[in-house]
N, C-alpha and C positions, 0 to 999 in steps of 0.2 A: 504494500500500500504506500502511495506517495504522500508527501507532506500535504498535498491538496486535500486528501481524505481527512486528515486530522483537523485541518483548519475549517473546511466546509462543514463537517459534522459538528464541530464545536459550536459553530455559529448557527447550526440548526437547532441544537438543544438549548443554547444560551437564551435566546429571546423567549422561548416557551417558559423557561424557569423565571426569567425576569418579569414576564407578564403575570405569572402566578404570584410572584412576590408583590407586584403592584396591587393586585386584588387583595392579597392577604395582609399587606401593610405591617410587617413585623418591625421591631426596633432595629435600625441599621447600626450594627456593630462590626468590628473587625472579625470577630469570631463567626458571626452569621454570614458575612461576606465570604470568608474562607470556606465555610461548609457548603455554600452555594457553588463556588468554583470547583470544589472537590467533587460535588455531586454531578456537575456537568461533565467534568473530566472522566468520571467513572462511567457515565453513560457512553461517551465516545470510546473508551477503552473496551467496554463490553461489546459494542458494535464491531470494533476492529478484531477482537478475539473470535467473534462469531464468523466473520468472513474469512479469517486466516486459517482457522482450524476445523471448521465445519465443512464436510464435503458438499459440493454444490448440488448433488442429486437429492440431498435431504435437508437443504437449507430451508425450503418452504415449510417443511413439517415442524421445524423447531423455531421458526421465526416468531411465533406467538409467545413461546417461552422466553425468548430474549426480550421481546417487548414488555412482557409481564415483569421481568427483572428490572428493566430500565424504568418502568413506571413505579415500581416499588422504591427505587432509589429516590426519585423526585418526591414521592408521597412521604417518605420517611423524613426528608429534609423539611418539607412544608409542615408536617405534623410537629416537628421539633419547634418550629416557630409559633404555631398556633395552639398546640395541645388540644386540638379539636379535629378529629379525623374526618368527619363529614364536611366541615368547612374547608379543610385542606383539599379534599377531593373536588369540591365545588370550584375552588379557585383554580385548580389545575385544569378542570374541564373548561372553564371560561378561557383559560390561556390557550387550550387546544382549539377552541372556536375562533379565537382571535387569529391563531396561526392559519386556520382554514380560510378565513376571509382574506388574509394577506396572500396566501398561496393561490387562491382562485383569481384574485386581481392581477397578480404577476403572471399567471398562466395566460390570461387573456392578453396581457401586454406583450408577452414574449411570442405567443403563437399567432395572434391575429393582428397585432399592430407592428411588431418587428418582423414577424414571419421567419423566425429562426428556431426551428425545432431542435437543432443540435448546436448550441452556442459555444463559442470559444471560451477558454478558461477565464479570460479577463471579463467576459460578459457574465459568466457564472458568478464571479465574485461581485460584480456590480449588482446583479439581481439579488444576491444574498444580502448585500448591504441595504438595498432598498427594502427587502423583506423585513429586516431587523427594525429599520426606522418605522416602517408601516405598522408592524405588530405593536411596538411600544407606543406609538401614537394612538392606535385604536384602543389599547389597554388603558391608557391614561384618560382618554375621552370617555370610555365606558365607566371607569372608576368614578369620574367626576359627575357623571349623569345618572345612568341607569342603576348602578349598584348602590347609590345612596337612597334609592326608594326602598321603603320597608319590604315590598314584595320581593325584591332581589337580595336584600341584605339580611332579612330576618326570617324569611319563610323557609324553614328547614324541610318542610314537605316538598317544596319545589326543588330545593338543593338536592334532596335524595333522588327524586325522579329524574332531574336533569343529569345528574352524575351517572345514574344507572343507564339512562338512554344513550348518552354520548359514549360511554365506555363499551356498551353492548355493540353499537354500530362500529366502533373502532376494532373490536374483536372480529366481527364479521368481515370487515375490510381486510384485516390481516390474513384471513383465511382465503378470501376470494382473489384479491389482487395478485399475490405471488403466483397463482396458478394460471394467470392469463398470459397470452402471447406478449412478448416484449414490446411490440408496437402499440398495444392498448393499455399498458400499465399506467402511464401518466394520465391519460384521459379518464380511466376508471377511477384513479385516485382522486381526481377533481370531482367526479360525480359523487363519490362518497362524502367528500368535504361539503359539497352543496347540500346533499341529503341531510347531513348532520346539522347544518346551520338552519335549514328549513324546519326540520323536526323540532329543534330547540325553540324556534319562534312559535310554532304551533302549540307546543307544550306550555310555553310562557303565557300565551293568550288564554289557553284552557284553564290553567291553574290560577291565573290572575282573578278571574271572576269569583272563584270559590274562596280565594284568600280575602278579598275585600268584603265579601258577604260575612265571613267569620269576624273580620275586624269591626264591621258595623254592629254585629251582635255583641261582641265583646265590649264595645263602647256603650251599648244600650244597657248591658248588665252592670257595668261600672257606674253609669249614671243613676240607675235605679238604686244601687247600693248606697250611693252618696245621698240621694233623696231620703232613703230610709234612715240613714244615720242622722241627718238633719232633723227629720221628723221625731226621732227618738230623743234628740237633744231638747226639742221644743216640749215634748211630753214630760221629760224629766224636769224641766224648768217649771212647767205648769203645776206638776205634782208638788214641787218644793214651795211654790208660791201659795198654793192652797193650804199647805201645812203651816206656813207662816201666818196666814190670815186666821186660821183656826186657833193657833196659839195666842195671837193678839186678842181674838174674840173672847177667850177665856179670861184674860186679864181684865178686859172691859166689863164682862159680866160680873166679876167679883169686885169691880171698882178699885182694883189694885193699881193705881196710877204710878206708884213708886216702882213696883215690879215691872210694869209696862215700860216705863222710861228706862229702867236698867236693861231689860230685855232688848229694847229697840237700839240702845247704844252699843250693847255688847254683841248682838247677833245680826241685826238688820243692817246697820251702817257698814260693817266690814263686807257683808254680802253685796251691798250696793257698789262699793268700791271695786270688788272683784268683778262684778258684771260689767261695770263701766270699762274696766281694763280689757276684759275679753272682747267687748264690742269695738274698742279702739283697735285692738290687734287684728280682728277680722275685717274692720273697716279699711285698714291699710292695704288689704288685698285688692281693693277697688282700683288701685293704680296699675294693676296687671290687666292688660287687654286680652290676654289669652284665657278664654273661658275654661279650657281643659286644665291648665296649670293652676288657675285660680281655684277651681273646684277641688282639685287634689289637695292643695295647701289648706283650704278651708276645712276639709274633712280631717286631715291629720292634726291641724291645730286644735280643733274642737276635741279630738280624741285626747290630745295631750292635756288640755285644760280640764277635761273631765277626770283625769287621773291626778289632778293637783299639781301638775308641772307648770312652773312659771314660764310662760311663752312670750316672746317678743318678736314682733314682725317689723322690719325696717325696709321701707321702699320709698326713698326720698323723692323720686320723680316717676312720672308715668312711663311705663314700659310698653311701647306700642307693639313691638314684634320681637320674638325670640328667634335667633338665627340657628335653630336646631330642630330636627324632626320632633314634633310634640310627643309622639308615641314613645320615642326613645328617651326624651327628657323626662316624661312622666314615670317611666320605669326606673330611671336613675334616681330621681327625687323621692320616689316611693321607697326605694331601698334605704336611702340616706335617712329619711324621716322615721321609718319603721325601726331602724337600728338606733336612732337617737332616742326615740320614745322608750325603747326597751332598756337602754342604758340609764335613762333618767328615772325609770321606775324603781331602781335599786339605790338611788342616791337621795339623801336628805337635802332639802333646799336646792332641788334640781332646777336646771334652767335649759330651755331650748330657744335658740335664736335662729330666725330665718331672715336673710338679708338679700335683697335683689337690687343691684345697681346697674345703671346703663350709662355708657360714655362713648360718644362718637360711633354709634352703631354696634358696639360690643356690649355684652352683658356679663356680669359677675354675680353668680348665685352662691351664697354661703350658708351652710347649715352647721351650726355650732352648738354643742351640748356638753353638759357636765358628764364626766365619765369615771371619776375616782382616780386613784393613784396606782391601780394594778392593771392598767391597760397594756396590751402587747405592743410590739413595734408596728410601724406602718407597713412594713414588708409582710409581716405575719397576717395582718387582717385582710390582705388581698390574695392570700394563698387559697387555692381551691380546697374546700372542705374545712377550712379553719372556722372554729366557733368557740365562744366561751360558754355556750349553752348545751354542749353535748353533741352526740352524733346526729346525722341527718340535718345539720344546720350549716351555715357558713357559706352558702353558694351566692348570697346577695352581692357582696362587694367583688367577688371573683367575676360574676356575670357583668357587673358594671364595668370592670376593667376591659373585659372582652368586647363589650358594646362600644365603649369610648375609643378603643383602638381603631375602630372603623371610621371615626369622625376626624377628618384632617384638621378642622378648625376649632377643635374643643380640647382644652387642657384642664386636667384635674390635679389639684394640689391638696395633699392630705397632711395634716399636722396634728400631733398629739403633744400638748404642752400645758403646764399649770392646771392639770385636772380637767382640761377641755379637749374634746375630739372635734376637729374642724375639717370640713370638706368644702373646698372652694372650686367652683366650676366656672372657668372662663370660656366664653363662647365667642368665636369669630374675632380673636385677638391674640396678643402675645401672652407669654406665661404670666401667671398671677403675681402681682407685686406682693412681696412678703409683708410689706407694711400693712396691707389691707387685712391680713390675718390677725392683727392685734386688736380686734374690737374689744371694748370694755364689756 
């Protein structure tokens, strides 16, 4: 095999791997980059060993085994980045679709525009270079548009079916194409690429309708739950109010004005102050224009107040729009607030603060709660399965990290200090200024 074999095959596998990395979006480190390069080199080496030592008469029989091994290498590397096998397969499948689009476009360019079925080596390198640029451009475009939609980024049912469908067609392709006459291999390869792309599109349209139906039903159930909780709060208040009136009525019937005055000062006035403070905190949420997030915060704050947790809401200015998918943001804030309420329940004089700031189109959302002096490290609380509450817990913050890793413009800063656990979410801006974390 000549040096051209090594170079061209390296630049066949490299853009596929880079496209998968674009969709996966792992942290870029020297170690991760090295693993990626080693993975691509191992794929090229496997292909070289196959052609060098496998007799040509049985190469077609074992070609699927070689492809399976090559695929295992890339999936192992992607899984190391994400720790999510299904999502790794999905990103790899998207990369294969991107490669298919690029290959079809260049096939049309080479065969029908240039009219060169057997190009010279310099033209092969040129076409390979164009293919790399085209694949990466398509991957970046898809990442910034389609994969940001909940249907593409959060629908694991679609991820499963899409991965299964593309991999199945690839297996059939590897059985059929090698057995064809040499003159029809390239065109048959393009037919399978087009078939894969069209099947993916049809599957996406089919699954999309079912996905959004389920999303609407989920929002309806969530809305009903929030209404029920607010109704429960009103009933609870009415019950307490009636009890207060009955107690005062007894003092009046007995003409015990001294006892009534003492009861009023000791029991009624503190309750009045508490209710006024609760109304003020809930009233601050009126500055949020997002009904979904406002509703979520209202329910969680009322829950915290019903548990006797001192809650403070700070929203200095009207927040017109939050530059993040509301479904994702609701999931993140839900985890933050549930964990904060759980921590505050075990603390005396507990406090929960929710702060939302906006500046030049960016938003900073901070959830700050008392947590005691026995908190683990920040690294530990984001580990999969970690919990201070025993087994089958601890998936919340791990899922938050996985969710936010898909958001290019969102930064999460977590701080544990002075008995407070602080989560600061910066949306559509630079990293959070540490000064902002020092709220009193």
